[in-house]
N, C-alpha and C positions, 0 to 999 in steps of 0.2 A: 962535133955537134950531131952529126948523123948517128953516130954510135950511141950517144946519150939519149937521143930521141927514140931510137929503137928499143933501148933498155926500158925507158919509161913506158913505152907502148906495151911491151910484153908484160911489165909489172901490172899495168892497169887491166889488161885482159885477164891475167891470172886471178887478180883480186875480184874482178867482176864475175868470173866463173865460180869462184868459191862462194861469193854472196848468193849467186843463183842456186847453188846446191843447198845452202843453208835455208833459203826461203822456199825451197821446193817442198810441197806437201806430199807426205807419203800416204798411200791408200791404206785403209785399215785392213788387217788380216782377217782370216776366218779360223775359228777354233772349233774343234770337234772332239768327241770322246770315243775311244775304241776299247772294247766292243760296244759299250752302251753307257749312257750317263747314269744308269741305275746299277749299282754294283753291290754284291753281297759283302758282308763284313769279312775281313781277312783276305779278300781277293785283290787283284791288281787292275789298274786302268791306265790307258795311255791317252794323254791329251795332246792332240796334234795341232800345231799352229802353222797355217799356210799364208805366206806373204806374196808380194809381187816383185821382189828384188832378190837377187842372189848375193852371196857374200855379205850377209847381214847378221846382226845379233838379235836373237829372239828373247823375249821376256814373258814369263808366266806369273800372273798375280792373282790375288784372292780379294774379293770385295769386302768380306767380313774381317779381314786381317791386313791392315796396311803394312805390316812388317814382313808379310810373306812375299817372297820374290825368288824366282829361279831364272837364271839367264843361260842361254846356250848359243854358241857361235856356230853358224851353218854356212857351208859353201853353196848350198842349194837354195830352194825357195821355201823350205819348210823345216820345222824342228819338232821333235817328239819328246814330251815330258812324261816319264814313267812314274806313276804313284803306286807304291807297293804296300801290302798289308793294311788296307784301308780300315779305318775305324769311324764310328759315327761322327767324331769330331772333325774328320777330314771332309765331310760333306759341306757344301756351300756353293757360292757363285764365283766362277773363275773367268778370267779374260787374258788375252795376250796382246803383245805389241812387238814392234821390231824397229831397228835403226840401222843406217848404213855405216860404213867405216868412216866416212868423212863427216858425218853429222852426229851431233851429240844429243839431238832431240828424238824422242820416240814418236812413232807413228800414232795415228788414232787407235784407240782401243777397239778390240774386236767385239762382236756381239757377246753378251754374257751367256755363260754356260752353267746351268744348274746341275750340280753333281749330287746324287742321292746315294746314301750308304744304308743298306738294310741290315737288320740284326736278326737274331734267331727268334725273337718274340713277335716281331712285326716285319712284314715284307717291305714296308715303306717307312722311312725314318719319321716322316710327318704325314699321316694320312690326310687326304683332302677333306676339307670341311664338309663337303656335300655328303660323303660317305658316312661321316660321323653323325650328321643330322638325320640321314635316312635310318641309321641304326637306332638312334634315340626314338624316332617316330615309330619304328616297327616295334621296339620294346614297349613303348607306352600303349600302343594299340593292343598288343598281346595281353598286357596287364589289365586293361579295361575290359577286354573280352572275357578273361577269366573271372573278373569281379562280377560282371553281368551274369555270367553263367551260374556262379554260386548264389547270387541274389535270386535268380529265377528258380533254382532248385529249392531254396529256402522258402520262398513264397508258395510254391506248389505244395511242399510238405506241410506248411502251416495251414493252408486251406483244406488239405486232405484230413489232417488231424481234427480241424474244427468240424467238418462234416461228420466224421466218425463219432466224435463226442456228442454232437447233436442227435444223431441217430440212436446212440446208446441211451441218452437221457429220455428220448421218446419211448423207447422200449421199456425202460424202467417204470415210467409213468403208467404205461398201459398195463404192465404186469401188476403194479401196486393197486390199480383200480379193480382188477378182476376179482380178488378175494372179497373186497367190500361189496361188489355187485352180487357175488354168489351168496354172501351172508344176507344181504337184503332180500334176495330172491327166496332164500331158505326161510327167513322170518315171515315173508308174505305167504309162503306155502303152509307154514305152521298155523298162521292165523286163519287161513281158509279152511284147513282141516278141522280146527277147533270149532269154528262157526257151523260147519257142516255136521259135525258130530253132536252139537247141541240140539239139533232139530232132526226129526226123521223126515223122510221124503214127503209125508202128508202134512207137515207143518205142526205136528204135535210136539209139545215140549217134553223135555226129559222128566220133569216132575210129574206130568200126567201119566207117562208110561210106567212110572215106578209105583206099584200098588202099596208098598210099605210106607209111603209118605202120607201122613194124615192129612185130610182135607183141611182147608182153611177154616171151615165152620167148626171142626172138632177142636180147634185150638182155643175157642172161646169157652168160658165156664157155662155149665148147664144151668138152666133156670129151674128153681124149685117150684113145685106146684103150690097153688094158693092153699093156705091153711096149714102148711107144714110147720110154720113158726108157732102157731097156736097149739098144735099137738105137742110140740116140744115143751112149751111152758107148762102144760098140764102134766 
């Protein structure tokens, strides 16, 4: 009886110890990237998972790919996962977890690690939205500045041409009036010379000064003396 009681007591204690291990909550590990979480295309990176137990199995997973998983058994407190010849498709969000030898349940997942892979055309696989927005704003401001500059030059040139054309038309008008004014002045001078030549300085007319011109009385027929008709009849 005593032997059976001791056997049952040992069995109960062992079962309780196993249940305590199963119900034990494992602290989440810590995941880091060496040398940096930003890696150039074709280079390598090491993802290190650090736990709180030794003699455990570590697991590396990827958030964007549920089928991606790497497991590594370690006698220490950490495990290193080497990723070689990285391509842009290898970028993403990684995490790690671990489990003990006696437990089949994984610990809590570590904090997520964002891995970026750069290519030859762009240093970052996905540029931040803020930089893209600033680039667009800068390009828009440059285009507007150039447009305003060309518009200002066009308006200044247009105003200058208008002033020059107005000045030229004014000069043409003044030049066209000068010959007419000269002609009018010449006609006035001719008329004055003609009127002056028609009279002498003493107010005597040209007809009075010309002795060859017969007087007005000479133009009338001479009167015959009385009795001339009678002589003629006789």
